[in-house]
N, C-alpha and C positions, 0 to 999 in steps of 0.2 A: 396307761393300760386300763382297758375296760374291766368291769366286774366279770364278764363272761370269760375274757382272756385270763384273768387271774385265777378263776375257778378251774379252768382247764389247763393251766400252764404245766403242771407235772406231766400230764399225758402228752401235750404238744411237744414238750422238750424231749420226751422219750421217742415219740414218733419221728421227730426231726433227725434223729440219729440212728434210726432202725429201718432196714429195708421192708417194704411190703412184700412178704413172701409167705410160703406155706407154713412157716413156724410162728408168724406174728401173733395170731390169736392165742396160741399157747403162751408166748412170752408176755403178752398183755394180761392174760388171766393170772399169771404168776406174780407179775409186778403190781397189777391193779385188780385184785380179786373183787367180786361182787360184794363180799362181806367187809371190805376195807372202809374206813371212815370216809375217804375221799369219794369213792364210788357211791356210797350211801348218801353223802352230801349232794353229789351231782344228781342222783336219782330223785331225791326230795325236791331239789331246786327245779328240776325239769318237770316233774309231775305237777308240782304246784303252779309253775308258770304256764303250762299248757292248760290246766283246768281253771285257773283264776284269771287268765287273759293277760298276764304280765309278759308272756312271750307271744308276740304277734303271730297268729296262725291264719292261713287262708286255705281255701279248697273245700271240697265236699266232706261231709261227716266221716266217710269211710277212709279219707286220705287228706288229712289236714297237715300243712307243712309250713315251715318258717326258716329264716336264716338267723343263726345265733352270732356268727362271726364271719365277716368277709375277709378273705386272705389279703386284700389290699389295705385293710385297716388293722392287720395283725402283725405282730413281731415274727410270727411263725408262718411258714409257707402252706397253710391249711385254711380251707373254708370249713366252717362247722354249720351244718343244717340239722333241723329236728323235724321228725315226722311222727304224727299220731295216727296210727292206721290199723285197719282190719281189712282182710282180703288182699287183692292184688293191685300193685301199683304199675306205673308205666315202665316199659323196658328201657334199659340204658346200658351204655358201655362205660367202663372205668379205665380211662387211658393210663392212669398212674396207680390204679388200685382204689380201694375204698375200705375204710375201717369203721365198723358200726358197734355202738354200745346200746344194747337192747334191754328194755325194761317192760315186763308184763304189767298191764294195768287191769285187764279183765280176762277171765277164762270162761269159755262157753260150756264147760262141763263135758265136752266130747273128746278131750285129749289134752296133751301138754301144749300150751301156747308156744308157738315157735315162729321164728323169722327164717325163711328159706330152710326150714327143717331143723333149725338149731334153737334151743331154748334160750332163756335170758343169758345175757353176757356179751362176750366179744365175738363178732363175726367179721371175717376179713375176706374181701373179694380181691383176687389177684389182678395185677395190671393187665389191661386189654381184655378183661372178662366182661361178659354180658349177662344180665339177668332181669327178670321181672320180679321186683321185691314182693314177697308174699308172706302175710301173717295168717297163720291157721289157728283155729280153736280159741279165738279171743281177740284181744287188742293189745298193741304194744306202742310204747313211745321209743323211738329209735333216734340216736344221735349219730350223725354221719360226719366223719372226718375225711375230707376230700383233699388229697395232696394237690397243691397249686390250684385248688378249686375246679379241677378238671372232671367233667362228666358230660357225656353226649347222650341226649335222650332220643329215642326213636321218633 
């Protein structure tokens, strides 16, 4: 098992037994609150990796992205991607849903930094939903958990 998979195993175990539905963000925030030691460890590891280059990122400065765990190399049926972004990303559909763990890295001073209108923490997109991921009022690092690695970009 890779270091990444070990770090995320408690979340992946939970997600493997929980439906992606309208209550999932609430259940995740209760089980894995931002203040928990696990989420703080993930936050530090992610931010350090993005900023010091140990997590391989590509793309323009406003939307840098990388893959943390491919579902074919995982014990769990999830792909984990990471994005460091400000502004608007490409539109896409989530055939089986999408679970996001969001960390604010900077705030531009004009409002609360948010991902699709929701501040730091868990954001869940329902199966078959579409969106253009948008970070407002700053910059965020977002970890995406994709069931079976399914995503369809416009």
